[in-house]
Each structure stands twice: as structure tokens, then as C-alpha cells.
DSSP file (Angstrom, degrees, kcal/mol; ACC not computed):
  #  RESIDUE AA STRUCTURE BP1 BP2  ACC     N-H-->O    O-->H-N    N-H-->O    O-->H-N    TCO  KAPPA ALPHA  PHI   PSI    X-CA   Y-CA   Z-CA
    1    1 A M     >        0   0    0      0, 0.0     4,-2.1     0, 0.0     5,-0.2   0.000 360.0 360.0 360.0 -41.8    5.6  -42.7    2.4
    2    2 A K  H  >  +     0   0    0      1,-0.2     4,-1.9     2,-0.2     5,-0.1   0.883 360.0  49.1 -63.5 -40.8    8.4  -40.2    1.7
    3    3 A K  H  > S+     0   0    0      2,-0.2     4,-2.2     1,-0.2    -1,-0.2   0.896 109.8  52.2 -65.8 -40.7    6.9  -39.3   -1.7
    4    4 A T  H  > S+     0   0    0      1,-0.2     4,-2.0     2,-0.2    -2,-0.2   0.903 109.4  49.0 -63.1 -41.7    3.4  -38.8   -0.2
    5    5 A L  H  X S+     0   0    0     -4,-2.1     4,-2.1     2,-0.2    -1,-0.2   0.898 109.2  53.0 -64.6 -40.2    4.8  -36.4    2.4
    6    6 A R  H  X S+     0   0    0     -4,-1.9     4,-1.3     1,-0.2    -2,-0.2   0.908 111.3  45.9 -60.7 -43.5    6.7  -34.5   -0.3
    7    7 A F  H  X S+     0   0    0     -4,-2.2     4,-2.9     1,-0.2    -1,-0.2   0.839 109.3  55.0 -71.1 -33.2    3.5  -34.0   -2.3
    8    8 A M  H  X S+     0   0    0     -4,-2.0     4,-2.1     2,-0.2    -1,-0.2   0.908 106.6  51.5 -64.7 -40.9    1.5  -33.0    0.8
    9    9 A V  H  < S+     0   0    0     -4,-2.1    -1,-0.2     1,-0.2    -2,-0.2   0.863 116.6  40.4 -64.9 -35.1    4.0  -30.3    1.6
   10   10 A I  H  X S+     0   0    0     -4,-1.3     4,-0.8    -5,-0.2    -2,-0.2   0.872 115.9  49.2 -79.1 -39.0    3.6  -29.0   -2.0
   11   11 A A  H  X S+     0   0    0     -4,-2.9     4,-2.2     1,-0.2     5,-0.2   0.789  97.2  68.6 -76.5 -28.7   -0.2  -29.4   -2.3
   12   12 A A  H  X S+     0   0    0     -4,-2.1     4,-2.0     1,-0.2    -1,-0.2   0.929 100.4  46.1 -59.6 -48.5   -1.2  -27.7    1.0
   13   13 A P  H  > S+     0   0    0      0, 0.0     4,-2.1     0, 0.0    -1,-0.2   0.876 111.2  54.6 -63.2 -33.5   -0.2  -24.2   -0.1
   14   14 A A  H  X S+     0   0    0     -4,-0.8     4,-2.1     1,-0.2    -2,-0.2   0.917 107.6  49.2 -63.9 -41.6   -2.0  -24.7   -3.5
   15   15 A A  H  X S+     0   0    0     -4,-2.2     4,-1.7     1,-0.2    -1,-0.2   0.889 109.7  52.0 -65.4 -38.2   -5.2  -25.7   -1.7
   16   16 A L  H  X S+     0   0    0     -4,-2.0     4,-0.8     1,-0.2    -1,-0.2   0.896 108.7  50.8 -63.1 -40.1   -5.0  -22.6    0.5
   17   17 A M  H >< S+     0   0    0     -4,-2.1     3,-0.8     1,-0.2    -2,-0.2   0.899 108.3  51.8 -66.1 -39.9   -4.6  -20.4   -2.5
   18   18 A L  H >< S+     0   0    0     -4,-2.1     3,-1.3     1,-0.2    -1,-0.2   0.851 104.2  57.7 -65.1 -33.1   -7.6  -21.9   -4.2
   19   19 A A  H 3< S+     0   0    0     -4,-1.7    -1,-0.2     1,-0.3    -2,-0.2   0.737 101.6  57.4 -68.9 -20.4   -9.7  -21.2   -1.1
   20   20 A G  T << S+     0   0    0     -4,-0.8    -1,-0.3    -3,-0.8    -2,-0.2   0.371  76.4 126.9 -91.9   5.8   -8.8  -17.5   -1.4
   21   21 A C    <   -     0   0    0     -3,-1.3    -3,-0.0    -4,-0.1    -4,-0.0  -0.344  45.6-152.3 -64.1 143.9  -10.2  -17.1   -4.9
   22   22 A V        -     0   0    0      1,-0.0     3,-0.1    -2,-0.0    -2,-0.1  -0.861  17.4-107.0-117.6 151.9  -12.8  -14.2   -5.3
   23   23 A P        -     0   0    0      0, 0.0     3,-0.1     0, 0.0    -1,-0.0  -0.347  46.9 -88.8 -72.7 160.0  -15.6  -13.8   -7.7
   24   24 A P        -     0   0    0      0, 0.0     2,-0.4     0, 0.0     5,-0.0  -0.246  52.3 -87.1 -66.3 157.6  -15.4  -11.3  -10.6
   25   25 A N        +     0   0    0     -3,-0.1   105,-1.1     2,-0.0     2,-0.3  -0.497  60.1 151.5 -70.1 120.8  -16.5   -7.7  -10.1
   26   26 A S    >   -     0   0    0      3,-0.4     3,-1.1    -2,-0.4   103,-0.0  -0.987  48.8-127.0-146.5 153.3  -20.2   -7.1  -10.8
   27   27 A G  T 3  S+     0   0    0    104,-3.7    -1,-0.0    -2,-0.3   123,-0.0   0.679 106.5  55.4 -73.2 -18.7  -22.6   -4.6   -9.4
   28   28 A D  T 3  S+     0   0    0    103,-0.5     2,-0.4     1,-0.0    -1,-0.2   0.286  99.2  67.9-100.5  11.7  -25.2   -7.1   -8.4
   29   29 A T    <   -     0   0    0     -3,-1.1    -3,-0.4    -5,-0.0     2,-0.3  -0.998  63.8-172.4-128.7 130.2  -22.8   -9.2   -6.2
   30   30 A V        -     0   0    0     -2,-0.4     2,-0.1    -5,-0.1    -3,-0.0  -0.886  23.9-113.0-121.4 154.8  -21.5   -7.8   -2.9
   31   31 A S    >>  -     0   0    0     -2,-0.3     3,-1.7     1,-0.1     4,-0.8  -0.400  32.4-108.1 -80.3 161.3  -18.8   -9.1   -0.6
   32   32 A A  G >4 S+     0   0    0      1,-0.3     3,-0.7     2,-0.2    -1,-0.1   0.841 118.3  58.4 -59.8 -35.4  -19.7  -10.3    3.0
   33   33 A N  G 34 S+     0   0    0      1,-0.2    -1,-0.3     3,-0.0    -2,-0.0   0.612 101.4  56.8 -74.9  -8.4  -17.9   -7.2    4.5
   34   34 A Q  G X4 S+     0   0    0     -3,-1.7     3,-1.3     2,-0.1    -1,-0.2   0.673  84.8 100.6 -89.3 -19.4  -20.3   -4.9    2.5
   35   35 A A  T << S+     0   0    0     -4,-0.8     3,-0.1    -3,-0.7    -3,-0.0  -0.420  94.0   5.5 -67.9 138.9  -23.4   -6.5    4.0
   36   36 A Q  T 3  S+     0   0    0      1,-0.2     2,-0.4    -2,-0.1    -1,-0.3   0.784 101.7 123.8  57.9  32.4  -25.1   -4.5    6.8
   37   37 A Q    <   -     0   0    0     -3,-1.3    -1,-0.2   108,-0.0     2,-0.2  -0.973  67.3-113.0-119.6 136.4  -22.6   -1.6    6.3
   38   38 A A        -     0   0    0     -2,-0.4     2,-0.3    -3,-0.1    -3,-0.0  -0.454  38.5-174.1 -66.5 134.8  -23.7    2.0    5.7
   39   39 A Q        -     0   0    0     -2,-0.2     2,-0.3   106,-0.1   106,-0.2  -0.962  26.2-112.6-131.6 150.2  -22.7    3.1    2.2
   40   40 A T  E     -A  144   0A   0    104,-2.7   104,-3.0    -2,-0.3     2,-0.5  -0.639  29.2-158.8 -82.9 135.2  -22.9    6.5    0.6
   41   41 A V  E     +A  143   0A   0     -2,-0.3     2,-0.3   102,-0.2   102,-0.2  -0.974  12.4 177.0-119.9 126.3  -25.4    6.8   -2.4
   42   42 A N  E     -A  142   0A   0    100,-2.2   100,-3.5    -2,-0.5     2,-0.3  -0.914  21.5-134.4-119.5 151.4  -25.2    9.5   -5.0
   43   43 A F  E     +A  141   0A   0     -2,-0.3    77,-2.4    98,-0.2    78,-0.3  -0.829  35.1 146.2-107.3 147.2  -27.4    9.8   -8.0
   44   44 A G  E     -AB 140 119A   0     96,-2.2    96,-2.9    -2,-0.3     2,-0.4  -0.927  40.8-102.1-161.2-176.6  -26.2   10.5  -11.6
   45   45 A T  E     -AB 139 118A   0     73,-2.1    73,-2.5    -2,-0.3     2,-0.3  -0.970  34.6-113.2-124.5 135.0  -26.7    9.9  -15.3
   46   46 A I  E     + B   0 117A   0     92,-2.4    91,-2.7    -2,-0.4    71,-0.3  -0.510  32.6 177.6 -66.3 122.8  -24.7    7.5  -17.5
   47   47 A L  E     -     0   0A   0     69,-3.4     2,-0.3     1,-0.4    70,-0.2   0.824  61.7 -15.0 -92.9 -41.1  -22.7    9.6  -20.0
   48   48 A S  E     - B   0 116A   0     68,-1.3    68,-2.4    87,-0.1    -1,-0.4  -0.980  52.2-147.5-158.6 164.8  -20.9    6.9  -21.8
   49   49 A V  E     - B   0 115A   0     -2,-0.3    66,-0.2    66,-0.2    87,-0.0  -0.998  12.2-176.4-141.0 140.2  -19.8    3.2  -21.7
   50   50 A S  E     - B   0 114A   0     64,-1.7    64,-3.1    -2,-0.3     2,-0.2  -1.000  28.1-119.3-136.3 135.1  -16.7    1.5  -23.1
   51   51 A P  E     + B   0 113A   0      0, 0.0     2,-0.3     0, 0.0    62,-0.3  -0.518  38.2 175.6 -70.9 141.2  -15.8   -2.2  -23.1
   52   52 A V  E     - B   0 112A   0     60,-2.1    60,-3.0    -2,-0.2     2,-0.5  -0.944  29.0-127.5-139.1 159.7  -12.7   -3.0  -21.1
   53   53 A T  E     - B   0 111A   0     -2,-0.3     2,-0.7    58,-0.2    58,-0.2  -0.960  19.0-147.7-109.9 124.7  -10.9   -6.2  -20.2
   54   54 A V  E     - B   0 110A   0     56,-3.3    56,-2.0    -2,-0.5     2,-0.2  -0.841  16.9-138.5 -94.1 118.2  -10.1   -6.6  -16.5
   55   55 A Q        -     0   0    0     -2,-0.7    54,-0.2    54,-0.2    51,-0.1  -0.480  25.0-104.4 -74.6 143.2   -6.9   -8.6  -16.0
   56   56 A G        -     0   0    0     49,-0.6    53,-0.1    -2,-0.2    -1,-0.1  -0.316  37.8-114.2 -63.3 150.2   -6.8  -11.2  -13.3
   57   57 A G    >>  -     0   0    0     51,-0.1     4,-1.0     1,-0.1     3,-0.6  -0.082  36.5 -89.6 -75.5-177.4   -4.9  -10.3  -10.1
   58   58 A T  H 3> S+     0   0    0      1,-0.2     4,-2.9     2,-0.2     5,-0.2   0.724 119.6  72.4 -69.0 -20.3   -1.7  -12.0   -8.9
   59   59 A A  H 3> S+     0   0    0      1,-0.2     4,-3.1     2,-0.2    -1,-0.2   0.921  97.8  47.7 -60.9 -42.9   -3.8  -14.5   -7.0
   60   60 A G  H <> S+     0   0    0     -3,-0.6     4,-2.6     2,-0.2    -1,-0.2   0.894 113.5  47.7 -64.1 -40.2   -4.9  -16.2  -10.2
   61   61 A N  H  X S+     0   0    0     -4,-1.0     4,-2.4    43,-0.2    -2,-0.2   0.919 115.0  45.0 -65.9 -43.6   -1.3  -16.3  -11.5
   62   62 A V  H  X S+     0   0    0     -4,-2.9     4,-2.8     2,-0.2     5,-0.2   0.942 114.7  48.2 -67.9 -46.6    0.1  -17.6   -8.2
   63   63 A T  H  X S+     0   0    0     -4,-3.1     4,-2.9    -5,-0.2     5,-0.3   0.937 113.0  48.1 -59.0 -47.3   -2.7  -20.3   -7.9
   64   64 A G  H  X S+     0   0    0     -4,-2.6     4,-2.7    -5,-0.2    37,-0.3   0.903 112.9  48.4 -60.3 -41.9   -2.2  -21.4  -11.5
   65   65 A A  H  X S+     0   0    0     -4,-2.4     4,-2.3    35,-0.4    -1,-0.2   0.907 113.6  46.4 -65.2 -41.6    1.5  -21.6  -11.0
   66   66 A L  H  X S+     0   0    0     -4,-2.8     4,-2.5     2,-0.2    -2,-0.2   0.943 116.2  43.9 -66.2 -47.7    1.2  -23.6   -7.8
   67   67 A V  H  X S+     0   0    0     -4,-2.9     4,-2.6    -5,-0.2     5,-0.2   0.936 116.2  47.8 -63.5 -45.3   -1.4  -26.0   -9.2
   68   68 A G  H  X S+     0   0    0     -4,-2.7     4,-2.7    -5,-0.3    29,-0.4   0.875 111.3  51.3 -63.1 -37.7    0.5  -26.4  -12.4
   69   69 A G  H  X S+     0   0    0     -4,-2.3     4,-2.4    27,-0.4    -1,-0.2   0.903 110.8  47.7 -64.5 -42.2    3.7  -27.0  -10.5
   70   70 A V  H  X S+     0   0    0     -4,-2.5     4,-2.4     2,-0.2    -2,-0.2   0.940 115.3  44.9 -65.3 -46.3    2.1  -29.7   -8.3
   71   71 A L  H  X S+     0   0    0     -4,-2.6     4,-2.4     2,-0.2    -2,-0.2   0.914 113.7  49.9 -64.6 -41.8    0.6  -31.4  -11.4
   72   72 A G  H  X S+     0   0    0     -4,-2.7     4,-2.8    -5,-0.2    21,-0.4   0.902 111.6  48.7 -63.1 -40.4    3.8  -31.1  -13.3
   73   73 A A  H  X S+     0   0    0     -4,-2.4     4,-2.0    19,-0.4    -1,-0.2   0.897 109.9  52.2 -64.9 -39.8    5.8  -32.6  -10.4
   74   74 A A  H  < S+     0   0    0     -4,-2.4     4,-0.4     2,-0.2    -2,-0.2   0.910 113.2  44.3 -63.4 -41.6    3.4  -35.4  -10.1
   75   75 A L  H >< S+     0   0    0     -4,-2.4     3,-1.4     1,-0.2     4,-0.2   0.924 113.7  49.4 -67.6 -44.5    3.7  -36.3  -13.8
   76   76 A G  H >< S+     0   0    0     -4,-2.8     3,-1.6     1,-0.3    13,-0.3   0.812 101.4  64.9 -63.6 -30.1    7.5  -35.9  -13.7
   77   77 A N  T 3< S+     0   0    0     -4,-2.0    -1,-0.3     1,-0.3    -2,-0.2   0.679  91.2  64.8 -67.7 -16.8    7.7  -38.2  -10.7
   78   78 A Q  T <  S+     0   0    0     -3,-1.4     2,-0.4    -4,-0.4    -1,-0.3   0.560  88.6  88.0 -80.6  -8.6    6.3  -41.0  -12.8
   79   79 A V  S <  S-     0   0    0     -3,-1.6     9,-0.2    -4,-0.2    10,-0.2  -0.771  92.3 -37.6 -99.6 134.0    9.5  -41.0  -14.9
   80   80 A G        -     0   0    0     -2,-0.4     2,-0.3     8,-0.1     3,-0.0   0.050  68.0 -95.4  61.9-163.8   12.7  -42.9  -14.2
   81   81 A G  S >  S+     0   0    0      0, 0.0     3,-1.1     0, 0.0     4,-0.5  -0.965  73.6   3.9-150.8 161.9   14.2  -43.6  -10.8
   82   82 A G  T 3> S-     0   0    0     -2,-0.3     4,-1.9     1,-0.3     5,-0.1  -0.370 129.1  -5.9  64.2-134.1   16.9  -42.1   -8.6
   83   83 A L  H 3> S+     0   0    0      1,-0.2     4,-2.6     2,-0.2    -1,-0.3   0.859 136.8  56.3 -63.4 -36.9   18.6  -38.9   -9.8
   84   84 A G  H <> S+     0   0    0     -3,-1.1     4,-2.4     1,-0.2    -1,-0.2   0.890 107.1  49.7 -61.7 -39.3   16.6  -39.1  -13.1
   85   85 A N  H  > S+     0   0    0     -4,-0.5     4,-2.5     2,-0.2    -1,-0.2   0.918 110.6  49.3 -65.4 -43.4   13.4  -39.2  -11.2
   86   86 A D  H  X S+     0   0    0     -4,-1.9     4,-2.4     1,-0.2    -2,-0.2   0.906 113.0  47.1 -63.1 -41.5   14.4  -36.2   -9.2
   87   87 A L  H  X S+     0   0    0     -4,-2.6     4,-2.8     2,-0.2    -2,-0.2   0.905 112.5  48.9 -66.6 -40.9   15.3  -34.3  -12.3
   88   88 A A  H  X S+     0   0    0     -4,-2.4     4,-2.5     2,-0.2   -11,-0.2   0.879 111.8  50.3 -65.4 -38.4   12.1  -35.3  -14.1
   89   89 A T  H  X S+     0   0    0     -4,-2.5     4,-2.1   -13,-0.3   -13,-0.2   0.932 113.4  44.7 -65.0 -46.3   10.1  -34.2  -11.0
   90   90 A A  H  X S+     0   0    0     -4,-2.4     4,-2.2     2,-0.2    -2,-0.2   0.919 114.8  48.3 -64.7 -44.5   11.8  -30.8  -10.8
   91   91 A G  H  X S+     0   0    0     -4,-2.8     4,-2.6     1,-0.2     5,-0.2   0.893 111.3  50.5 -62.9 -39.9   11.5  -30.3  -14.6
   92   92 A G  H  X S+     0   0    0     -4,-2.5     4,-2.7     2,-0.2   -19,-0.4   0.882 109.4  51.5 -62.9 -39.2    7.9  -31.2  -14.5
   93   93 A A  H  X S+     0   0    0     -4,-2.1     4,-2.3   -21,-0.4    -2,-0.2   0.912 112.4  45.6 -64.4 -43.2    7.3  -28.8  -11.6
   94   94 A V  H  X S+     0   0    0     -4,-2.2     4,-2.1     2,-0.2    -2,-0.2   0.945 116.5  44.1 -66.2 -47.7    8.9  -25.9  -13.5
   95   95 A A  H  X S+     0   0    0     -4,-2.6     4,-2.3     1,-0.2    -2,-0.2   0.897 115.3  49.2 -63.9 -40.5    7.1  -26.6  -16.8
   96   96 A G  H  X S+     0   0    0     -4,-2.7     4,-2.7    -5,-0.2   -27,-0.4   0.885 109.5  51.7 -65.8 -39.0    3.8  -27.1  -15.0
   97   97 A A  H  X S+     0   0    0     -4,-2.3     4,-2.3   -29,-0.4    -2,-0.2   0.911 110.6  48.3 -64.6 -42.4    4.2  -23.9  -13.0
   98   98 A A  H  X S+     0   0    0     -4,-2.1     4,-1.9     2,-0.2    -2,-0.2   0.930 115.4  43.7 -64.7 -45.1    4.9  -21.9  -16.3
   99   99 A A  H  X S+     0   0    0     -4,-2.3     4,-2.3     1,-0.2    -2,-0.2   0.889 114.2  51.1 -67.3 -38.3    1.9  -23.5  -18.0
  100  100 A G  H  X S+     0   0    0     -4,-2.7     4,-2.5     2,-0.2   -35,-0.4   0.852 108.2  52.1 -67.5 -35.5   -0.3  -23.0  -14.9
  101  101 A R  H  X S+     0   0    0     -4,-2.3     4,-2.2   -37,-0.3    -1,-0.2   0.920 110.3  48.0 -66.1 -43.6    0.6  -19.4  -14.6
  102  102 A A  H  X S+     0   0    0     -4,-1.9     4,-2.1     2,-0.2    -2,-0.2   0.909 114.0  47.1 -62.0 -43.1   -0.3  -18.7  -18.2
  103  103 A A  H  X S+     0   0    0     -4,-2.3     4,-2.7     2,-0.2    -2,-0.2   0.898 111.1  51.4 -65.6 -40.6   -3.6  -20.5  -17.7
  104  104 A G  H  X S+     0   0    0     -4,-2.5     4,-1.6     2,-0.2    -2,-0.2   0.882 109.6  50.4 -63.2 -39.2   -4.3  -18.6  -14.5
  105  105 A N  H  < S+     0   0    0     -4,-2.2   -49,-0.6     2,-0.2     4,-0.4   0.922 113.8  44.5 -66.0 -43.7   -3.7  -15.3  -16.2
  106  106 A A  H >< S+     0   0    0     -4,-2.1     3,-1.0     1,-0.2    -2,-0.2   0.905 114.4  48.7 -66.7 -41.3   -6.0  -16.1  -19.1
  107  107 A A  H 3< S+     0   0    0     -4,-2.7    -1,-0.2     1,-0.2    -2,-0.2   0.794 106.0  59.0 -69.8 -27.2   -8.7  -17.5  -16.8
  108  108 A G  T 3< S+     0   0    0     -4,-1.6    -1,-0.2    -5,-0.2     2,-0.2   0.551  84.5  98.3 -81.4  -7.1   -8.5  -14.4  -14.6
  109  109 A S    <   -     0   0    0     -3,-1.0     2,-0.4    -4,-0.4   -54,-0.2  -0.583  52.6-175.6 -83.1 145.0   -9.4  -12.0  -17.4
  110  110 A Q  E     -B   54   0A   0    -56,-2.0   -56,-3.3    -2,-0.2     2,-0.3  -1.000  27.3-121.7-143.0 137.2  -12.9  -10.8  -17.7
  111  111 A Q  E     +B   53   0A   0     -2,-0.4     2,-0.2   -58,-0.2   -58,-0.2  -0.622  48.1 153.5 -74.9 135.3  -14.9   -8.6  -20.1
  112  112 A S  E     -B   52   0A   0    -60,-3.0   -60,-2.1    -2,-0.3     2,-0.4  -0.771  36.0-110.8-146.8-170.9  -16.4   -5.7  -18.3
  113  113 A Y  E     -BC  51 129A   0     16,-0.8    16,-2.5   -62,-0.3     2,-0.7  -0.986   9.6-140.3-135.8 144.8  -17.5   -2.1  -19.0
  114  114 A E  E     -BC  50 128A   0    -64,-3.1   -64,-1.7    -2,-0.4     2,-0.5  -0.927  24.1-160.4-102.0 115.4  -16.2    1.3  -17.9
  115  115 A W  E     -BC  49 127A   0     12,-3.2    12,-2.5    -2,-0.7     2,-0.5  -0.865   4.4-155.9-101.3 124.0  -19.3    3.5  -17.1
  116  116 A T  E     -BC  48 126A   0    -68,-2.4   -69,-3.4    -2,-0.5   -68,-1.3  -0.881  19.1-173.2 -99.4 126.6  -18.8    7.3  -17.1
  117  117 A I  E     -BC  46 125A   0      8,-3.1     8,-2.7    -2,-0.5     2,-0.7  -0.967  23.4-146.2-127.8 132.4  -21.4    9.0  -14.9
  118  118 A R  E     -BC  45 124A   0    -73,-2.5   -73,-2.1    -2,-0.4     6,-0.2  -0.889  26.8-145.9 -95.4 114.3  -22.2   12.7  -14.3
  119  119 A L  E >   -B   44   0A   0      4,-3.1     3,-2.1    -2,-0.7   -75,-0.3  -0.331  23.5-111.2 -75.0 159.4  -23.3   13.0  -10.7
  120  120 A E  T 3  S+     0   0    0    -77,-2.4   -76,-0.1     1,-0.3    -1,-0.1   0.772 118.5  64.6 -60.8 -24.7  -26.0   15.5   -9.6
  121  121 A S  T 3  S-     0   0    0    -78,-0.3    -1,-0.3     2,-0.1     3,-0.1   0.607 120.7-109.7 -71.9 -11.6  -23.2   17.4   -7.8
  122  122 A G  S <  S+     0   0    0     -3,-2.1     2,-0.1     1,-0.4    -2,-0.1   0.180  79.2 128.1  99.3 -15.7  -21.6   18.1  -11.2
  123  123 A Q        -     0   0    0     -5,-0.1    -4,-3.1     1,-0.0     2,-0.5  -0.463  52.1-140.5 -72.1 144.3  -18.7   15.7  -10.6
  124  124 A T  E     -C  118   0A   0     -6,-0.2     2,-0.3    -2,-0.1    -6,-0.2  -0.930  23.2-179.3-108.9 133.0  -17.9   13.1  -13.2
  125  125 A V  E     -C  117   0A   0     -8,-2.7    -8,-3.1    -2,-0.5     2,-0.4  -0.868  18.3-143.5-126.4 159.7  -16.9    9.6  -12.1
  126  126 A S  E     -C  116   0A   0     -2,-0.3     2,-0.4   -10,-0.2   -10,-0.2  -0.992  15.5-175.5-125.8 132.9  -15.9    6.4  -13.8
  127  127 A V  E     -C  115   0A   0    -12,-2.5   -12,-3.2    -2,-0.4     2,-0.6  -0.995  16.1-147.5-130.2 129.1  -16.8    2.9  -12.5
  128  128 A I  E     +C  114   0A   0     -2,-0.4     2,-0.3   -14,-0.2   -14,-0.2  -0.867  36.2 150.0 -97.4 121.8  -15.7   -0.4  -14.0
  129  129 A Q  E     -C  113   0A   0    -16,-2.5   -16,-0.8    -2,-0.6  -103,-0.2  -0.987  41.2-148.6-155.2 138.6  -18.3   -3.0  -13.5
  130  130 A A        +     0   0    0   -105,-1.1  -104,-0.2    -2,-0.3    -1,-0.1   0.888  67.2  61.0 -79.4 -42.2  -19.4   -6.1  -15.5
  131  131 A S  S    S+     0   0    0   -106,-0.1  -104,-3.7     2,-0.1  -103,-0.5  -0.970  77.0  30.8-153.2 160.2  -23.1   -6.2  -14.7
  132  132 A P  S    S-     0   0    0      0, 0.0     2,-0.3     0, 0.0  -105,-0.1   0.667  75.9-135.5 -75.1 171.2  -25.9   -5.2  -14.7
  133  133 A T        -     0   0    0     -2,-0.2     2,-0.2     1,-0.0    -2,-0.1  -0.641  20.0-166.2 -96.0 152.8  -25.8   -3.2  -17.9
  134  134 A F        -     0   0    0     -2,-0.3     2,-0.3     4,-0.0     6,-0.0  -0.768  17.0-116.7-129.3 170.7  -27.2    0.3  -18.3
  135  135 A S    >   -     0   0    0     -2,-0.2     3,-2.2     4,-0.1   -89,-0.3  -0.844  37.2 -96.0-111.6 149.4  -28.0    2.7  -21.2
  136  136 A V  T 3  S+     0   0    0     -2,-0.3   -89,-0.2     1,-0.3     3,-0.1  -0.447 115.6  26.3 -59.5 131.7  -26.5    6.1  -21.9
  137  137 A G  T 3  S+     0   0    0    -91,-2.7    -1,-0.3     1,-0.3     2,-0.2   0.265  91.1 135.3  94.7 -10.0  -28.8    8.7  -20.4
  138  138 A Q    <   -     0   0    0     -3,-2.2   -92,-2.4   -93,-0.1     2,-0.3  -0.504  57.4-123.1 -76.7 139.2  -30.1    6.3  -17.7
  139  139 A R  E     +A   45   0A   0    -94,-0.2    15,-1.4    -2,-0.2     2,-0.3  -0.654  41.2 173.9 -80.0 134.1  -30.3    7.6  -14.1
  140  140 A V  E     -AD  44 153A   0    -96,-2.9   -96,-2.2    -2,-0.3     2,-0.4  -0.889  33.0-115.9-137.8 164.0  -28.3    5.4  -11.7
  141  141 A Q  E     -AD  43 152A   0     11,-3.5    11,-1.8    -2,-0.3     2,-0.6  -0.868  18.6-152.0 -97.5 136.5  -27.2    5.1   -8.1
  142  142 A V  E     -AD  42 151A   0   -100,-3.5  -100,-2.2    -2,-0.4     2,-0.5  -0.952  17.0-163.7-109.5 111.4  -23.5    5.3   -7.4
  143  143 A I  E     -AD  41 150A   0      7,-3.0     7,-2.3    -2,-0.6     2,-0.4  -0.854   9.0-177.8-105.7 119.7  -23.0    3.3   -4.2
  144  144 A Q  E     +AD  40 149A   0   -104,-3.0  -104,-2.7    -2,-0.5     2,-0.3  -0.960  12.4 157.1-124.4 135.8  -19.7    3.8   -2.3
  145  145 A G  E >   - D   0 148A   0      3,-2.5     3,-2.1    -2,-0.4     2,-0.2  -0.874  65.9 -38.5-155.2 121.1  -18.4    2.2    0.8
  146  146 A G  T 3  S-     0   0    0     -2,-0.3  -112,-0.0     1,-0.3  -107,-0.0  -0.465 124.3 -24.0  63.4-127.4  -14.8    1.8    1.9
  147  147 A S  T 3  S+     0   0    0     -2,-0.2     2,-0.4    -3,-0.1    -1,-0.3   0.237 120.2  96.1-100.2  12.2  -12.7    1.1   -1.2
  148  148 A S  E <   +D  145   0A   0     -3,-2.1    -3,-2.5     2,-0.0     2,-0.4  -0.865  45.7 177.6-110.4 137.1  -15.7   -0.4   -3.1
  149  149 A T  E     +D  144   0A   0     -2,-0.4     2,-0.3    -5,-0.2    -5,-0.2  -1.000   7.7 165.4-134.2 136.4  -17.9    1.5   -5.6
  150  150 A R  E     -D  143   0A   0     -7,-2.3    -7,-3.0    -2,-0.4     2,-0.4  -0.944  24.9-133.0-141.7 163.3  -20.7    0.0   -7.6
  151  151 A I  E     +D  142   0A   0     -2,-0.3     2,-0.3    -9,-0.2    -9,-0.2  -0.930  22.1 175.4-121.6 148.2  -23.6    1.3   -9.7
  152  152 A A  E     -D  141   0A   0    -11,-1.8   -11,-3.5    -2,-0.4  -124,-0.0  -0.954  41.7 -80.5-143.9 157.8  -27.3    0.2   -9.6
  153  153 A A  E      D  140   0A   0     -2,-0.3   -13,-0.2   -13,-0.2   -19,-0.0  -0.295 360.0 360.0 -58.0 143.3  -30.5    1.3  -11.3
  154  154 A A              0   0    0    -15,-1.4    -1,-0.1  -110,-0.1   -14,-0.1   0.461 360.0 360.0 -81.7 360.0  -32.1    4.3   -9.6
């Protein structure tokens, strides 16, 4: 019973972190807080495109570390008894957290594109977005609302 309680205390924060995961940035997916909100639309032309890698945020690293730590502790807990069991559990948690953090960082990376756009106003803007894809010279909408900017076909 005592071991079950210890794992519940560790596993609960990990489950909460997983619930907070967000989908990758793309122009054809919007968040719930963008729905039914007025957004500013400007028109422009794609000047250039460059591939970029978007690194995962700290949420992926933290989630990976927590999940890895829990799994490592669970595996370490299967070893020995008494003080040896406690040391194996702690060592498993540390090793699992390190491995989970590395995996979370790798999983959180996404290939995307940096689109440079000349707006009709003459201003040039850059938007990083994974999809949909556009062609140089294509006319697009630059849609801005709050701290979010995305592009869509005109």
C-alpha cells in the first residue's frame, strides 16, 4: 500500500503534464481561443521560403523527464530490498528522467517553414508555419489575432 501511494504521488503530476500537451504549429489548425474571435487580415505575396526546425518547448522536456522518471523509478523499485531498493528506485528515477528529457526534446522538434511575405502595405513579415505549403509569388492572407499569426491562401 505504501509503495502504491508513493507511485500515485509521482504519477499524478506526470498525467497533468501530458494533458497539457499542444499540437504542432500549422496554418490549417487553430486553437479553441481563436475560434469566433475577430482577427486582422492583410494580403501579401510570398517572397521566399526556408526550411526550419522548430524546437519543442519546455513542456515536452518536462513531460518526458517526469514520465521517464516515473518509469525509471518503477523499474528500479523491482530491484533488491530495504536500502538497496530505495537506492535502485532513486537511481532509476534519475536515469529515467534524463532519458525521458532527451526523448521529449527529440519528439518535440518539428520540420517547418519560414515564409517571408511582402504585404500590400509595403511591410515585409516573416511567419513560421508547417502547413499548408505555398509557392513563391503566391498571393496569401496573413491572419493575425492576439499573439498568433498564420497564413492561408488568398
